[in-house]
N, C-alpha and C positions, 0 to 999 in steps of 0.2 A: 713726565716727559719721556722717560725711558720706556715706560709701558706703552705709551702712544707710538713710539718708534717701532717696538716689537710688533704691535698690532698692525701698523702700516706695512711692515715687511711681510707678515703673514697674509695680509689681504692681497698685496700685489702678487705674491707667489701663487695664490689660488686663482686670482683673476686672470693673470697672464700665462699661467701654466708653466712657470719657471721655478727652478729650485731656490729656496731662501738663501742658499750660499751664493748663488749668482747675484742676487740683489745686494747682499752684504758686501761682496767684492766690489760691486759697482758703487755702493755707498762709501766704502773706504777710499776708492779712487776719487770720488767727488769731493770728499772732505779734505783730502790732501791737496787737491787742485785749488779749492777755495782758500785753504790756509796759505798757500804759496803766493797768493795775490795780495796778502797782507804786507804792510810795510815792516821791514826788519824780520821777515820770515826766515826761519832757519832752513837752509837748503838740504840739510841731512835729516830733517824731521820725517817721521812716519806716523801713521794712524794705528791706534790700538782700539779695536772694536770688540767688546765682549758680546758674543752672539747669544748668550744666555740671558744677560740682564739688559742689554741695549746701551750700556755705558760706553762712552768713547772719549778718547783723549789724544791730543797731538803730543808726541814725545820725541825728544832728540837725544841721541847718545853723546855725552860729554865726558871728557877725561878730567879727573881731579888733579888740580895743580895748586902750587903755593901762590902763584901770581898769574892772573888771567891775562892773556894776550889776545886771544880770539874768543869772544863770548859765544860764538856759534858752536864751537867744538870743545870749549873748556869751561870748568866750573871751579870756583875757589873752594879750598878744603873746608873752611868754616861753614859755607853754604851747603856743601855736600853732607856735612855732619848734622845739619838740621833735618835732612831726609833720613839718614842712618848714621848713628855715632860710630859705627865700625869702619866707615870709609877711610881709606888712606890715599896719599898721593900716588897717582898712576892708575887708580881704579877707574872703571867706566860706569857712569851713572845715567840711567834713563830719566831725563828731566821733563816734567810736564810743561810744555810751552804753549798750551791752548790759550788764545787771547780771551779777555774777559767777555767781549761782545760777540764771540765767535758763533754762538748758536743761531743768532738772527742772520748773520752774514752767510753762514753755511747753508741755512734753509733756502735763502734766496738764490744762492749760486747752484745749489744741488738740483733744483726743480727741473730745469731744462736738460741738464746732463743725465739725470736719472731717467727721464723719458726717453732720451736717445739710446742709452745703454739697454734699457728694457726692450726697446724696439729691436736692437741688434740681437739680444738674447732670443726674442721671439722668432726672428728670421732664422737664426741658427737652428732652433728647435724644429721649425717647419722644414728646413733643408734636410736635417737629419732624418726626419720622419719620412719624407717623400723620396729621398735618395735611395732608401731601402726598397722602394717599390718600382724601381726601374725594371723594365721588361715584364711588367705586370699590368693587369686590367684595373682601371679605376672608373668609378661612376660619378658623374657630376651633372650639374644643371647649367645650360647655356645662359650666361649672364648678359652678354652683349655681343654684337657683331660689328667690327670696325675694319674697313678696307678689305672686306671679305675674310678677314681672320676671325675665328670664333674663339671667344673667351669663356672658359668653363669654370664655374664656381665649384670648388672641391671642399668647401667648408672653411678650413683654416688657410687655404691658399687658392690661387687662381692659376689655371693652366691655359696654354694657348694651343689652339688647333689651327696651324697655318694652312693656307690654300693648298700647298704642295702635299699635305697629309690628309686632305679631305677626299672622300669618294666622289668622283665627278657626277654621279647620278643622284646624289643625295641633296636634299635641301634642309637647311637648319633654321630654327626659329627660337627666339628668346623664351626661356622657360621650359624648353625641351630637355628631357633627361636622356643622356647618352652614355654609352660605355666607350672608353678610349684606351689605347695602349700607351703606356708611359715609355717614351723613347729616350728621354734624357732629362736630368735635373741639374741645373747649373746654379752655382752660388754667385749672385751679383750684389752690387752695393744697395740695390733696392729689395733684396731678399731672394728667395728661391724662384728661379724661372723654370717652370715645368712645361716641357714640350711633349705633346701627345699626338697620337696618330689614329686614323681610322683606316688607313690603307696598308699598314704594316702586316706582313704574314703572321707575326707573333700574335696579333689580335685574334685571328682565326684559331690559332693553336690554343690560346687561353680560353676562348669561348667554348671550345670542345672539352677542355679540362673542367670547366664549370658545369657543363651539361651532361657529360658522360662520366659517371662514377668510376667506371673501369679504367679510364685514362688517368684520372686523378689518383687512383689507388695503385697505378703502375701495372695492372694486369694487361691492359692494351697500351701499346706504345705508338705515339704519333711520330712516324719516322721523317716525314718531309711534307712541306706545304708549298704550294705554288698558287699565286693569286694574280688576277687582273681585276683590281678592286671595282666592285659595283657590277661586274659582268659575270665572271666565272672563276671558280677556284677548284683545285684538286688537292686532296690530302691522301697520303699513303699511311696505312696503319698496319700494325702487326700484333698478334696476340701471343702472349707468353704462356697462355693456358690453352691446351688443345681443346678443352671443352667450351671455350668462349669464342664466339664468332666476332672477329674484330670489326668487320663492316656492319654487322647486325647491331652490335653494341652502340656504334656511332649513329646509326639510323634511328634506333629506338623503336618502341612499340608504335606501330602505325606511322612511323616517320616523325614522331613527336620531337625527338631530340634534335635532329638535324633541322627540322622546320623552325624550331625556336631560334636557331642560329641564322637561318636564312632570313627570318623576319627581322632580327637585330641588324643584319647587313643589308636591309632594304631590298630583299629578293635576289641577292647575289646567288647564282646557281653554284652548287657544291657537288663535285664528284668525289666519292669515297672509294678508294681502291686498296687492294691488299698489297702490302709490301712483300717482296720475295728476295731471298739472297741470290737466286739465279737471275742475272740481268735480263735474259730473254723473257722469262716469265713476268718479271717486274715491268718491263717495257710494254708487253702485251696488255697487262692489267692497266697500265697508265693511260693507254689509248682508249679506254672505255669511254663511251658506250659502244665504240666500234669493235667489230669482231676481227680477229687477226688469224691469218692462216699460218704464217711462219715468221720467226724473227732470227736473223743472223747477226751475231755481235762480233765486233773487233775490240778485244780487251785493250790492246795497245793504244789504239786511236780513240777509244771510248766512243765508238760510233756503232750504229746498228742499221740494218736494212730490214724493213718490215714489208710483208706482203699481205694485202687485204683483198677480200672479194671485190669485184668491179663495182658492185652497187654500194659498197661501204667506203669507197675512196673519199668521197666528199665529207662523209661523217668523220672519218679518221683524221682528215686534215682540219676540218672545222671551218667555220666562217672566218674568212681572212686569215686562215692558218692557226686559229686560236687553240683548237684541241691539240694539234701537234706541238705548238709552242709551249703550252702548259705541261704537256707530257715530258717534253725535253727538259723543262725547268724542274719538274718534279723529280725526275730520275737522274738528272745531271748527265745525260747521254745525248749525243747527236742522233737524231732519228730521221732516216730517209724512208719515205713511204711510197710504195708503188702498188698499183692494182695487180690482180692476178694475171690479166692479159698482158699488161706491160712487162711483168716479170718473165712471162713465157716468151714474149717477143725478144727481150734482151738475151734470154738464154739461147734462143735460136740464132740470133745475130752473133753470139759468141762462138757458136759451132761453125757458122759460115761467115767468116770475116768479110766485111764490105768496106769500100773506100770511105764512104761517108753516107750517113743517113740523116735526114731532117729529124729534129727532136719532136717527139710526140707532145701534143698539147698538154696531156695530163702529166707528162714528165716535167714540163716547164712549170706547171702549177705546183707540183710536188717540190721541185728544186727551189722555187721562189719561197715556199713556206719554210724551208730548212734554215736559212740564215736567221730568221726570227726565232726559230726553235733553238738554234745555237745560242743566240743572245740570251734567251730565257734560261737556258741551262747554265750559262755562266753566272747569271744573277742568283740562281738558287744554290750555287756551290757553298757548302758549309752550313746550310740551314738545317 
C-alpha cells in the first residue's frame, strides 16, 4: 500500500509538473480533514507522513497523568508506559489515534480534495511562469474568437487579446499563429489570466530585438517608439559603436530585417530615424522622410518651430497630420511646422507690424495638426 502511494505521488508530480512536496502537503491536509470528520476525532491531532516510505499516521499530543479527565489531551501513566517504560507524569506523548478503518475512508475523502489542490498548484505554477514574461513577446495559436475577443493558446495557458488591443486593420482566424506582447498577468480564482496586445509599442520594440542582433546585444539602442497600430510607426535608434550604422543595422541587408517586422504587423509602415542628443537634430530626423531647412527649439516649453521647403510641407505634416503627430510622440516635443514661404512672410510681418492679418490656409493646417501632435507627445512620455 505504501509503495502504491509513493508511486502515485511520483506519477502525479510528473504528470502535473508539480513538486512531490506540494502533493505530500496536499495529502497531509486531506488526511487530517478526513480524520476530523470521524466521530470522537481529536481536535489537536496532526498527520505524520513519512515521505520516504509513504507511511502515515494520525497522532495527537497527550500529557501523561495519574487520572485522565480529558481523553483528547491526557493519557494514563500505565498506558503511556506501554509505549515507553520511561514515561513519567507530566511528559507529553505522541499517541497514534488513527481509526481502524481510516484507510478506506481517507481514500474516499481525499479524491476530490486532491484534485482541487492539484489544480490550484497547477494554476500557481502557470501564473509564476507567465508573470515573469510580462513586457515580453509570446507566440501562440488562435484557439477561438468570442464576442470579437481573440483567445490564444499558449500551451499551458490561454491568453486573451481583447478588441481594444487588436490592430484595426488585421483579421484573425482560428488556427492562425501570432506573436503578441504580454501586457499583464493576473492571478484569479480560475487561474492565471494573461492579457496580450498587438497594438502596444512594446511589441514593435521586442520584434526589433528579435530581428536585429545589434539591438539584442546592446550595440544599438532603441531609444523611443511611436505607433499608430496598423498604419505607421516611427522608431529612434542610437549606436554605441561609431563603426555600426544604427539605421542600417535595423533595416538589414536589402531591407530584410525591417521587412520581416512589417510582414508580422500586416504591412504597418515603419520609419527608422537616428536619435541625437541635440533636440533640433533629433526633431529634424523624426520628421523623415520630409526634408527640414531649420529647427528652432525652446527648451523651457519643450516646443520647436520647424521650417520645411514649400513642396515638403504636406509630406512633413503627413496625411491627417500623421507624420507630425508621430514625430511629436517619438521626440516628446511640441512641433510647429511651417513652409519656407510662410516663415518668410511671418518674418516680414514681424519687421513691419500690422493691426491684423487673416491666417494663411497653410498656417491653419499646420496649427490644426499640432494639438494631435501634442497629444501624441504626451502619450509617448516615458517610453
